[in-house]
Structures are given as structure tokens and as C-alpha cells.
OpenMM code with the backbone's topology and positions (N, CA, C; nanometers):
from openmm import Vec3, app, unit

residues = "MET THR SER GLN THR ILE GLU ILE HIS GLN ARG SER VAL LEU GLN ILE ILE LYS THR CYS PHE ASN ILE TYR LEU THR SER ARG SER LYS ILE ASN GLU ALA THR ALA GLN GLY CYS LEU SER GLN MET LEU ASN GLY ILE PHE SER LYS MET GLU GLN LYS MET VAL LEU LEU ASN GLU ARG ARG LYS GLN PHE GLN GLU GLU SER VAL THR LYS THR SER ASN ASN ASP GLN GLU ASN VAL LEU ILE ILE THR LYS GLU ILE LEU ASP GLU LEU VAL GLU LYS ILE CYS TYR ASP GLU ALA THR GLN VAL LYS GLN ASN THR THR LEU SER THR ASN GLU".split()
positions = [
    Vec3(27.3144, 8.6219, -17.1970),
    Vec3(27.2913, 8.5010, -17.2740),
    Vec3(27.4190, 8.4505, -17.3397),
    Vec3(27.5117, 8.5388, -17.3673),
    Vec3(27.6342, 8.4965, -17.4354),
    Vec3(27.7530, 8.4935, -17.3407),
    Vec3(27.7295, 8.5040, -17.2115),
    Vec3(27.8378, 8.5014, -17.1138),
    Vec3(27.9030, 8.3637, -17.1107),
    Vec3(28.0351, 8.3623, -17.0982),
    Vec3(28.1078, 8.2359, -17.0905),
    Vec3(28.1164, 8.1845, -16.9468),
    Vec3(28.0882, 8.2708, -16.8481),
    Vec3(28.1050, 8.2313, -16.7086),
    Vec3(27.9734, 8.2085, -16.6353),
    Vec3(27.8669, 8.2730, -16.6787),
    Vec3(27.7385, 8.2609, -16.6095),
    Vec3(27.6410, 8.1873, -16.7009),
    Vec3(27.5777, 8.0850, -16.6456),
    Vec3(27.4782, 8.0116, -16.7234),
    Vec3(27.3394, 8.0414, -16.6683),
    Vec3(27.2453, 8.0610, -16.7575),
    Vec3(27.1060, 8.0843, -16.7196),
    Vec3(27.0270, 7.9638, -16.7690),
    Vec3(26.9417, 7.9090, -16.6839),
    Vec3(26.8728, 7.7851, -16.7182),
    Vec3(26.7214, 7.8029, -16.7251),
    Vec3(26.6609, 7.7193, -16.8013),
    Vec3(26.5192, 7.6937, -16.8194),
    Vec3(26.4250, 7.8077, -16.7862),
    Vec3(26.3740, 7.8134, -16.6628),
    Vec3(26.2710, 7.9117, -16.6275),
    Vec3(26.3195, 8.0542, -16.6479),
    Vec3(26.4438, 8.0787, -16.6087),
    Vec3(26.4974, 8.2148, -16.6218),
    Vec3(26.5030, 8.2557, -16.7675),
    Vec3(26.5499, 8.1674, -16.8537),
    Vec3(26.5580, 8.1973, -16.9967),
    Vec3(26.4187, 8.2186, -17.0534),
    Vec3(26.3278, 8.1325, -17.0171),
    Vec3(26.1908, 8.1443, -17.0661),
    Vec3(26.1279, 8.2765, -17.0211),
    Vec3(26.1518, 8.3130, -16.8963),
    Vec3(26.0968, 8.4386, -16.8444),
    Vec3(26.1555, 8.5589, -16.9181),
    Vec3(26.2856, 8.5548, -16.9452),
    Vec3(26.3503, 8.6648, -17.0171),
    Vec3(26.2930, 8.6761, -17.1588),
    Vec3(26.2772, 8.5635, -17.2258),
    Vec3(26.2239, 8.5644, -17.3626),
    Vec3(26.0795, 8.6130, -17.3640),
    Vec3(25.9984, 8.5667, -17.2676),
    Vec3(25.8586, 8.6131, -17.2605),
    Vec3(25.8515, 8.7635, -17.2377),
    Vec3(25.9380, 8.8126, -17.1487),
    Vec3(25.9377, 8.9562, -17.1190),
    Vec3(25.9734, 9.0376, -17.2432),
    Vec3(26.0787, 8.9976, -17.3132),
    Vec3(26.1176, 9.0693, -17.4358),
    Vec3(26.0074, 9.0619, -17.5406),
    Vec3(25.9448, 8.9462, -17.5518),
    Vec3(25.8376, 8.9299, -17.6503),
    Vec3(25.7183, 9.0195, -17.6158),
    Vec3(25.6843, 9.0254, -17.4858),
    Vec3(25.5741, 9.1125, -17.4427),
    Vec3(25.6067, 9.2595, -17.4684),
    Vec3(25.7318, 9.2976, -17.4447),
    Vec3(25.7731, 9.4357, -17.4739),
    Vec3(25.7571, 9.4620, -17.6230),
    Vec3(25.7990, 9.3671, -17.7047),
    Vec3(25.7879, 9.3824, -17.8503),
    Vec3(25.6410, 9.3973, -17.8923),
    Vec3(25.5531, 9.3147, -17.8330),
    Vec3(25.4117, 9.3174, -17.8720),
    Vec3(25.3371, 9.4406, -17.8222),
    Vec3(25.3656, 9.4834, -17.7010),
    Vec3(25.2845, 9.5882, -17.6387),
    Vec3(25.3435, 9.7281, -17.6483),
    Vec3(25.4667, 9.7372, -17.6932),
    Vec3(25.5319, 9.8684, -17.6963),
    Vec3(25.4728, 9.9564, -17.8059),
    Vec3(25.4594, 10.0858, -17.7729),
    Vec3(25.4101, 10.1820, -17.8719),
    Vec3(25.5274, 10.2556, -17.9370),
    Vec3(25.6429, 10.2416, -17.8754),
    Vec3(25.7616, 10.3095, -17.9275),
    Vec3(25.8328, 10.2178, -18.0269),
    Vec3(25.8617, 10.2716, -18.1412),
    Vec3(25.9318, 10.1935, -18.2450),
    Vec3(26.0737, 10.1575, -18.1988),
    Vec3(26.1347, 10.2448, -18.1202),
    Vec3(26.2711, 10.2178, -18.0704),
    Vec3(26.2687, 10.0989, -17.9752),
    Vec3(26.1740, 10.0979, -17.8804),
    Vec3(26.1620, 9.9857, -17.7857),
    Vec3(26.1270, 9.8559, -17.8594),
    Vec3(26.0391, 9.8689, -17.9564),
    Vec3(25.9991, 9.7519, -18.0359),
    Vec3(26.1204, 9.6929, -18.1102),
    Vec3(26.1987, 9.7789, -18.1736),
    Vec3(26.3172, 9.7334, -18.2477),
    Vec3(26.4218, 9.6758, -18.1529),
    Vec3(26.4376, 9.7377, -18.0359),
    Vec3(26.5338, 9.6885, -17.9364),
    Vec3(26.4920, 9.5503, -17.8859),
    Vec3(26.3641, 9.5340, -17.8526),
    Vec3(26.3140, 9.4046, -17.8049),
    Vec3(26.3299, 9.2976, -17.9134),
    Vec3(26.3008, 9.3356, -18.0376),
    Vec3(26.3162, 9.2400, -18.1482),
    Vec3(26.4629, 9.1990, -18.1641),
    Vec3(26.5541, 9.2951, -18.1549),
    Vec3(26.6973, 9.2648, -18.1640),
    Vec3(26.7429, 9.1754, -18.0500),
    Vec3(26.6950, 9.2050, -17.9283),
    Vec3(26.7301, 9.1214, -17.8115),
    Vec3(26.6809, 8.9778, -17.8298),
    Vec3(26.5557, 8.9648, -17.8738),
    Vec3(26.5001, 8.8308, -17.8978),
    Vec3(26.5821, 8.7551, -18.0016),
    Vec3(26.6149, 8.8239, -18.1084),
    Vec3(26.6920, 8.7613, -18.2151),
    Vec3(26.8283, 8.7142, -18.1643),
    Vec3(26.8980, 8.8006, -18.0896),
    Vec3(27.0291, 8.7647, -18.0363),
    Vec3(27.0195, 8.6488, -17.9370),
    Vec3(26.9211, 8.6539, -17.8483),
    Vec3(26.9067, 8.5484, -17.7471),
    Vec3(26.8771, 8.4137, -17.8124),
    Vec3(26.7819, 8.4137, -17.9051),
    Vec3(26.7464, 8.2865, -17.9686),
    Vec3(26.8611, 8.2321, -18.0534),
    Vec3(26.9329, 8.3200, -18.1231),
    Vec3(27.0499, 8.2742, -18.1989),
    Vec3(27.1560, 8.2166, -18.1062),
    Vec3(27.1773, 8.2849, -17.9922),
    Vec3(27.2749, 8.2351, -17.8940),
    Vec3(27.2355, 8.1006, -17.8366),
    Vec3(27.1075, 8.0864, -17.8026),
    Vec3(27.0577, 7.9600, -17.7458),
    Vec3(27.0742, 7.8464, -17.8459),
    Vec3(27.0321, 7.8693, -17.9703),
    Vec3(27.0413, 7.7634, -18.0706),
    Vec3(27.1849, 7.7292, -18.1063),
    Vec3(27.2721, 7.8301, -18.1098),
    Vec3(27.4127, 7.7986, -18.1405),
    Vec3(27.4756, 7.7171, -18.0270),
    Vec3(27.4417, 7.7497, -17.9001),
    Vec3(27.4926, 7.6700, -17.7878),
    Vec3(27.4376, 7.5276, -17.7925),
    Vec3(27.3109, 7.5145, -17.8285),
    Vec3(27.2521, 7.3800, -17.8397),
    Vec3(27.3233, 7.2994, -17.9478),
    Vec3(27.3517, 7.3630, -18.0613),
    Vec3(27.4221, 7.2943, -18.1695),
    Vec3(27.5621, 7.2536, -18.1261),
    Vec3(27.6326, 7.3428, -18.0551),
    Vec3(27.7672, 7.3107, -18.0062),
    Vec3(27.7630, 7.1925, -17.9097),
    Vec3(27.6646, 7.1934, -17.8208),
    Vec3(27.6539, 7.0834, -17.7242),
    Vec3(27.6200, 6.9515, -17.7932),
    Vec3(27.5382, 6.9569, -17.8978),
    Vec3(27.5050, 6.8353, -17.9724),
    Vec3(27.6286, 6.7797, -18.0427),
    Vec3(27.7093, 6.8678, -18.1013),
    Vec3(27.8320, 6.8241, -18.1674),
    Vec3(27.9247, 6.7598, -18.0649),
    Vec3(27.9406, 6.8250, -17.9491),
    Vec3(28.0255, 6.7717, -17.8434),
    Vec3(27.9726, 6.6371, -17.7936),
    Vec3(27.8416, 6.6281, -17.7756),
    Vec3(27.7798, 6.5037, -17.7301),
    Vec3(27.8017, 6.3917, -17.8311),
    Vec3(27.7851, 6.4209, -17.9601),
    Vec3(27.8079, 6.3198, -18.0643),
    Vec3(27.9529, 6.2748, -18.0679),
    Vec3(28.0464, 6.3691, -18.0475),
    Vec3(28.1881, 6.3320, -18.0444),
    Vec3(28.2164, 6.2403, -17.9263),
    Vec3(28.1585, 6.2724, -17.8105),
    Vec3(28.1793, 6.1885, -17.6914),
    Vec3(28.1192, 6.0494, -17.7116),
    Vec3(28.0004, 6.0431, -17.7716),
    Vec3(27.9380, 5.9127, -17.7989),
    Vec3(28.0252, 5.8293, -17.8915),
    Vec3(28.0755, 5.8937, -17.9962),
    Vec3(28.1598, 5.8245, -18.0927),
    Vec3(28.2864, 5.7731, -18.0251),
    Vec3(28.3481, 5.8581, -17.9414),
    Vec3(28.4687, 5.8188, -17.8701),
    Vec3(28.4396, 5.7034, -17.7746),
    Vec3(28.3271, 5.7100, -17.7039),
    Vec3(28.2890, 5.6038, -17.6114),
    Vec3(28.2671, 5.4720, -17.6852),
    Vec3(28.1996, 5.4791, -17.8008),
    Vec3(28.1752, 5.3580, -17.8792),
    Vec3(28.3066, 5.2971, -17.9278),
    Vec3(28.3995, 5.3825, -17.9725),
    Vec3(28.5292, 5.3318, -18.0179),
    Vec3(28.6048, 5.2672, -17.9030),
    Vec3(28.6004, 5.3303, -17.7846),
    Vec3(28.6682, 5.2736, -17.6675),
    Vec3(28.6052, 5.1416, -17.6269),
    Vec3(28.4722, 5.1344, -17.6316),
    Vec3(28.4063, 5.0105, -17.5908),
    Vec3(28.4354, 4.8982, -17.6891),
    Vec3(28.4467, 4.9295, -17.8199),
    Vec3(28.4818, 4.8281, -17.9189),
    Vec3(28.6235, 4.7789, -17.8939),
    Vec3(28.7156, 4.8712, -17.8644),
    Vec3(28.8541, 4.8342, -17.8351),
    Vec3(28.8604, 4.7482, -17.7094),
    Vec3(28.7873, 4.7886, -17.6051),
    Vec3(28.7871, 4.7116, -17.4811),
    Vec3(28.7278, 4.5736, -17.5040),
    Vec3(28.6213, 4.5663, -17.5833),
    Vec3(28.5578, 4.4379, -17.6111),
    Vec3(28.6545, 4.3450, -17.6833),
    Vec3(28.7245, 4.3966, -17.7839),
    Vec3(28.8184, 4.3115, -17.8568),
    Vec3(28.9336, 4.2710, -17.7668),
    Vec3(28.9798, 4.3611, -17.6781),
    Vec3(29.0848, 4.3263, -17.5831),
    Vec3(29.0348, 4.2214, -17.4850),
    Vec3(28.9107, 4.2359, -17.4382),
    Vec3(28.8534, 4.1380, -17.3462),
    Vec3(28.8384, 4.0024, -17.4147),
    Vec3(28.7984, 4.0013, -17.5424),
    Vec3(28.7869, 3.8766, -17.6162),
    Vec3(28.9225, 3.8083, -17.6263),
    Vec3(29.0254, 3.8849, -17.6561),
    Vec3(29.1603, 3.8284, -17.6661),
    Vec3(29.2057, 3.7745, -17.5312),
    Vec3(29.1771, 3.8479, -17.4237),
    Vec3(29.2133, 3.8020, -17.2899),
    Vec3(29.1382, 3.6731, -17.2560),
    Vec3(29.0108, 3.6656, -17.2910),
    Vec3(28.9322, 3.5452, -17.2640),
    Vec3(28.9880, 3.4253, -17.3394),
    Vec3(29.0265, 3.4456, -17.4648),
    Vec3(29.0846, 3.3368, -17.5435),
    Vec3(29.2143, 3.2902, -17.4788),
    Vec3(29.2961, 3.3836, -17.4346),
    Vec3(29.4220, 3.3474, -17.3693),
    Vec3(29.3977, 3.2705, -17.2397),
    Vec3(29.3019, 3.3136, -17.1618),
    Vec3(29.2709, 3.2464, -17.0352),
    Vec3(29.2215, 3.1041, -17.0610),
    Vec3(29.1307, 3.0899, -17.1569),
    Vec3(29.0773, 2.9567, -17.1888),
    Vec3(29.1878, 2.8662, -17.2415),
    Vec3(29.2725, 2.9200, -17.3288),
    Vec3(29.3836, 2.8411, -17.3834),
    Vec3(29.4768, 2.7978, -17.2716),
    Vec3(29.5079, 2.8874, -17.1795),
    Vec3(29.5953, 2.8542, -17.0671),
    Vec3(29.5322, 2.7449, -16.9808),
    Vec3(29.4033, 2.7566, -16.9543),
    Vec3(29.3361, 2.6545, -16.8735),
    Vec3(29.3411, 2.5183, -16.9414),
    Vec3(29.3182, 2.5149, -17.0726),
    Vec3(29.3229, 2.3877, -17.1468),
    Vec3(29.4631, 2.3290, -17.1421),
    Vec3(29.5640, 2.4117, -17.1659),
    Vec3(29.7023, 2.3635, -17.1626),
    Vec3(29.7400, 2.3146, -17.0233),
    Vec3(29.7016, 2.3877, -16.9203),
    Vec3(29.7295, 2.3435, -16.7831),
    Vec3(29.6643, 2.2086, -16.7548),
    Vec3(29.5419, 2.1931, -16.8017),
    Vec3(29.4698, 2.0671, -16.7821),
    Vec3(29.5406, 1.9518, -16.8540),
    Vec3(29.5847, 1.9786, -16.9777),
    Vec3(29.6563, 1.8757, -17.0532),
    Vec3(29.7885, 1.8375, -16.9862),
    Vec3(29.8635, 1.9370, -16.9433),
    Vec3(29.9915, 1.9107, -16.8752),
    Vec3(29.9672, 1.8297, -16.7491),
    Vec3(29.8664, 1.8672, -16.6744),
    Vec3(29.8345, 1.7951, -16.5515),
    Vec3(29.7968, 1.6500, -16.5812),
    Vec3(29.7183, 1.6311, -16.6860),
    Vec3(29.6754, 1.4963, -16.7229),
    Vec3(29.7950, 1.4121, -16.7676),
    Vec3(29.8834, 1.4738, -16.8497),
    Vec3(30.0018, 1.4013, -16.8967),
    Vec3(30.0916, 1.3640, -16.7794),
    Vec3(30.1133, 1.4578, -16.6897),
    Vec3(30.1964, 1.4298, -16.5718),
    Vec3(30.1334, 1.3202, -16.4863),
    Vec3(30.0018, 1.3235, -16.4695),
    Vec3(29.9314, 1.2231, -16.3910),
    Vec3(29.9430, 1.0860, -16.4584),
    Vec3(29.9244, 1.0835, -16.5924),
    Vec3(29.9354, 0.9570, -16.6660),
    Vec3(30.0753, 0.8992, -16.6549),
    Vec3(30.1769, 0.9824, -16.6670),
    Vec3(30.3150, 0.9347, -16.6548),
    Vec3(30.3419, 0.8837, -16.5143),
    Vec3(30.2920, 0.9545, -16.4143),
    Vec3(30.3131, 0.9123, -16.2753),
    Vec3(30.2434, 0.7801, -16.2490),
    Vec3(30.1231, 0.7612, -16.3023),
    Vec3(30.0522, 0.6345, -16.2809),
    Vec3(30.1204, 0.5216, -16.3560),
    Vec3(30.1752, 0.5490, -16.4743),
    Vec3(30.2456, 0.4441, -16.5490),
    Vec3(30.3705, 0.4003, -16.4744),
    Vec3(30.4454, 0.4921, -16.4204),
    Vec3(30.5662, 0.4577, -16.3442),
    Vec3(30.5276, 0.3759, -16.2230),
    Vec3(30.4193, 0.4140, -16.1560),
    Vec3(30.3733, 0.3431, -16.0375),
    Vec3(30.3275, 0.2016, -16.0752),
    Vec3(30.2564, 0.1883, -16.1890),
    Vec3(30.2097, 0.0565, -16.2331),
    Vec3(30.3290, -0.0312, -16.2696),
    Vec3(30.4252, 0.0264, -16.3396),
    Vec3(30.5445, -0.0502, -16.3766),
    Vec3(30.6199, -0.0957, -16.2530),
    Vec3(30.6289, -0.0135, -16.1523),
    Vec3(30.6973, -0.0492, -16.0289),
    Vec3(30.6189, -0.1592, -15.9596),
    Vec3(30.4875, -0.1494, -15.9568),
    Vec3(30.4048, -0.2492, -15.8934),
    Vec3(30.4149, -0.3811, -15.9673),
    Vec3(30.4162, -0.3797, -16.0985),
    Vec3(30.4250, -0.5010, -16.1774),
    Vec3(30.5598, -0.5694, -16.1566),
    Vec3(30.6669, -0.4931, -16.1512),
    Vec3(30.7968, -0.5550, -16.1370),
    Vec3(30.8179, -0.6132, -15.9982),
    Vec3(30.7561, -0.5596, -15.8957),
    Vec3(30.7710, -0.6173, -15.7630),
    Vec3(30.6832, -0.7398, -15.7466),
    Vec3(30.5753, -0.7507, -15.8193),
    Vec3(30.4855, -0.8660, -15.8096),
    Vec3(30.5408, -0.9850, -15.8871),
    Vec3(30.6215, -0.9639, -15.9838),
    Vec3(30.6711, -1.0743, -16.0649),
    Vec3(30.7698, -1.1472, -15.9859),
] * unit.nanometer
topology = app.Topology()
chain = topology.addChain("A")
for resn in residues:
    res = topology.addResidue(resn, chain)
    for name in ("N", "CA", "C"):
        topology.addAtom(name, app.Element.getBySymbol(name[0]), res)
């Protein structure tokens, strides 16, 4: 249960706990009863401490993900503002250039007609 390299999951853990509990309940020997009780205590403490560690790790990852997503969102907002501003400026420059070109053309047309 406390191995760092081997993980035991769900059914296996439940079966081990049931077996130890049954030994504790049905044993006539005080030594076996005390041993089963100690095993149960160690296993359950190990399981709960691992669950607590995983919850802490999960909360840290969630917090980190939320911070990253907020940073990305603000960066995306800034990028969107820059893109929109660039599009507006490009449109204005194009319009000004078009207006100047049409004015030159009109002036040329007017001077040849006179």
C-alpha cells in the first residue's frame, strides 16, 4: 500500500481491506486480531494520505491552469485590440489615398475640360 513503484487500484484495495477486516472480526487469536487491526490502520492511513496529496496536487494544477488561462485571455484581448486598430488604420489610409487619387484625377479632368 505504501510502495512508490506499484499502484493497487479499486477492487484489489477493497478486497485486501475486506480480507483484513474479516480476519480481525473472525480471528480467535489476539495476535492475529491485533495484526489485522494494525494492517487496516496503516492501509487506511496510507490511502487517505495519498488522496489528500492528490487533492493538493490537483488544486495546484487547477490554480495554475486558471492563472494561465487568465494570462492567455488578457494577451488575446490585447492582440484583438491591436488587430482591430490595425484594420481601422489600414482602412483609413486606404480611404485617404483613394480620396487623394480621385481629387488629382478630378483636377486633371477639370483642367483639360476648361
